[in-house]
C-alpha positions in Angstrom: 102.4 97.1 144.6 102.9 99.8 142.0 102.3 103.4 143.1 102.6 106.2 140.5 101.9 109.6 141.9 101.6 112.9 140.0 104.3 111.7 137.6 105.5 114.2 134.9 108.3 114.2 132.4 109.6 117.1 130.3 112.1 117.1 127.5 112.9 120.7 127.2 109.7 122.4 126.2 107.9 119.2 125.4 105.8 117.6 128.1 105.9 113.8 127.5 103.9 112.9 130.6 101.6 115.1 132.6 100.6 114.4 136.3 100.0 110.7 135.9 98.7 108.8 138.9 98.1 105.0 138.9 97.8 102.6 141.9 98.0 98.8 141.3 97.5 96.2 143.9 99.1 92.7 144.1 97.6 90.3 141.7 96.3 92.9 139.3 96.8 92.8 135.5 96.8 96.3 134.1 96.8 97.2 130.4 98.3 100.5 129.5 97.0 101.7 126.1 97.6 104.8 124.0 98.5 105.9 120.5 102.2 106.2 119.4 103.8 109.1 121.2 101.2 109.2 124.0 103.8 108.7 126.8 103.6 104.9 127.4 107.3 104.3 126.8 108.2 107.3 128.9 106.1 105.9 131.8 107.8 102.5 131.4 111.3 104.0 131.4 110.5 105.9 134.6 108.9 102.8 136.2 112.0 100.7 135.4 114.5 103.3 136.5 115.8 104.0 133.0 114.7 107.7 133.1 114.2 110.1 136.0 110.9 111.9 136.3 110.7 115.7 136.2 108.3 115.6 139.1 106.2 113.1 141.0 107.2 109.6 142.0 107.0 105.9 141.1 107.4 103.1 143.6 107.5 99.3 143.5 106.5 97.4 146.6 106.9 100.6 148.6 110.4 101.4 147.3 110.8 104.6 145.3 112.5 103.8 142.0 114.7 106.9 142.1 115.6 106.7 145.8 115.7 102.9 146.5 116.3 101.7 142.9 118.0 98.4 143.7 115.4 97.3 146.2 112.6 98.3 143.8 114.3 96.5 140.9 114.8 93.3 142.9 111.0 93.0 143.1 110.4 93.4 139.4 111.2 92.2 135.9 111.0 94.1 132.6 110.3 92.6 129.2 110.8 95.2 126.4 109.0 95.2 123.1 112.2 94.0 121.3 113.8 91.0 122.9 117.5 91.5 123.4 119.8 88.5 124.0 123.5 87.9 123.9 124.2 86.2 120.5 127.1 84.0 121.8 125.1 82.6 124.8 122.7 79.8 124.7 119.2 80.3 126.2 120.2 78.2 129.2 123.4 80.3 129.7 121.4 83.5 129.4 119.0 82.4 132.0 121.8 81.3 134.3 123.3 84.8 133.9 120.0 86.3 134.9 119.9 84.1 138.0 123.4 85.3 138.9 122.4 88.9 138.6 119.6 88.3 141.1 122.0 86.3 143.3 119.9 83.2 143.2 121.3 79.9 144.4 122.4 77.8 141.4 120.2 74.8 142.4 117.2 77.1 142.5 118.2 78.5 139.1 118.4 75.1 137.5 115.0 74.0 139.0 113.4 77.2 137.7 115.0 76.8 134.2 113.6 73.3 134.0 110.1 74.5 135.0 110.1 77.4 132.6 111.6 75.4 129.7 108.8 72.9 130.1 106.1 75.6 130.2 107.4 77.7 127.3 108.6 74.6 125.3 112.2 75.7 125.1 113.7 72.2 125.1 114.4 72.1 121.4 116.6 75.1 121.4 117.6 75.9 125.0 121.2 74.8 124.4 121.5 76.6 121.0 123.2 80.0 120.6 120.6 82.7 120.6 122.0 84.2 117.4 120.1 81.5 115.6 116.7 82.2 117.2 113.6 83.5 115.4 111.9 86.5 117.0 109.3 84.2 118.6 112.0 82.0 120.1 113.7 85.1 121.5 110.5 86.4 122.9 109.7 83.2 124.7 113.2 83.0 126.1 113.1 86.6 127.4 109.7 86.1 129.1 110.9 82.9 130.7 114.1 84.6 132.0 112.0 87.5 133.3 110.0 85.1 135.5 113.1 83.2 136.7 113.4 84.9 140.1 109.6 84.9 140.8 109.2 88.7 140.6 106.4 90.5 142.4 105.9 92.9 139.5 106.2 92.3 135.8 106.5 95.3 133.4 106.0 94.0 129.9 105.8 95.9 126.6 103.9 94.3 123.7 104.1 90.8 125.2 102.5 88.9 122.2 104.6 90.4 119.4 106.3 87.6 117.4 104.6 84.7 119.3 102.7 82.0 117.4 99.1 81.5 118.4 99.8 78.7 120.9 102.6 80.6 122.6 100.5 83.8 122.7 97.6 81.8 124.3 100.0 80.2 126.8 101.5 83.5 127.7 98.1 85.1 128.3 97.1 82.1 130.4 100.3 82.3 132.4 99.9 86.0 133.2 96.4 85.4 134.5 97.5 82.4 136.5 100.5 84.1 138.0 98.4 87.1 138.9 95.5 85.0 140.4 97.5 82.3 142.2 100.8 84.0 143.1 99.8 87.7 143.3 102.0 88.9 140.4 101.2 92.5 139.5 101.4 92.9 135.7 101.9 96.3 134.0 101.4 95.6 130.4 101.7 98.1 127.5 100.1 97.0 124.3 98.6 98.0 121.0 96.8 94.7 120.7 93.5 95.7 122.2 92.1 92.1 122.1 94.9 91.2 124.6 93.8 93.9 126.9 90.2 92.8 126.7 91.1 89.2 127.5 93.7 89.6 130.2 93.4 92.9 132.0 91.5 93.6 135.2 91.7 97.3 134.5 92.7 99.4 131.5 94.3 102.9 131.4 94.1 105.0 128.2 96.8 107.6 127.7 96.6 110.5 125.1 99.2 113.2 124.8 100.8 112.3 128.1 97.5 112.5 130.0 95.4 109.7 131.4 92.0 110.2 129.7 90.3 107.1 131.2 90.9 104.3 133.6 88.8 101.4 134.9 87.5 98.0 134.0 86.2 97.6 130.5 82.6 97.8 131.9 83.5 101.0 133.8 85.0 102.6 130.7 81.9 101.8 128.6 79.7 103.3 131.3 82.0 106.4 131.5 81.9 106.9 127.8 78.1 106.7 127.9 78.0 109.3 130.7 80.1 111.7 128.5 77.6 111.4 125.7 79.4 108.8 123.7 77.7 105.9 122.0 78.6 103.4 124.7 80.8 101.1 122.5 80.9 97.4 123.3 84.3 96.9 121.6 87.4 98.3 123.2 88.7 99.3 119.8 85.8 101.6 119.2 86.0 103.0 122.7 89.8 103.6 122.4 89.3 105.5 119.1 86.5 107.6 120.6 88.6 108.5 123.7 91.8 109.3 121.7 90.2 110.9 118.7 91.5 108.0 116.6 95.0 109.6 116.3 95.9 110.6 119.9 94.0 113.9 119.7 91.8 112.8 122.5 89.5 114.5 124.9 90.2 116.1 128.3 91.4 113.7 131.0 88.9 112.2 133.3 89.1 110.8 136.8 89.4 107.1 137.4 86.2 105.2 137.6 
């Protein structure tokens, strides 16, 4: 469902992303990890069509994001790390606008709004102007809106930021349920390693624009042991070992 092949991005002399290849199937939850400046945001911007790659390709559902951008974007939703809403719209109006952008029938939009409002507990503020929302309220609204058109791919950056413990738990459960029962492919960038441990089927670790490891948590532990590492049980320790603690990680390795 997501196919990234030999993706590279240069900004002048700086190489932000180097020869990245990742293939994700329907129903897979993938956690994309890396220190600040590792290239995660560049990857997401390319994947969502906000930035063109210097070389290589990225495709959603078989549609190249640079050549068939509209078809690719129709299959996906993107939730950034900072939720952006229109202050003078209510949450309901914002979600209706999203439905219109995807050319959804109004009856379907209203049904989906009701379902998502129930799940994310938006009823208390769904008809309030979003300018009055807390960060957590905005985050819940944005995630709900992203799921409105039943996307096949969800690209989400720091999904748990600003959420209270219950909302965070509900969001993790929802991502797993959508992946398992509806085949949603989730590409999740996060610094919260515990979220990656709990939710992800596979994990990719990026350092200095290069993929240094990729696989299940068990595969990453085995890989690190093969490379002479201590075979950490915690993802945090494994992450720090692979990236050198500050992004100065070791040479890239092949996917497990």
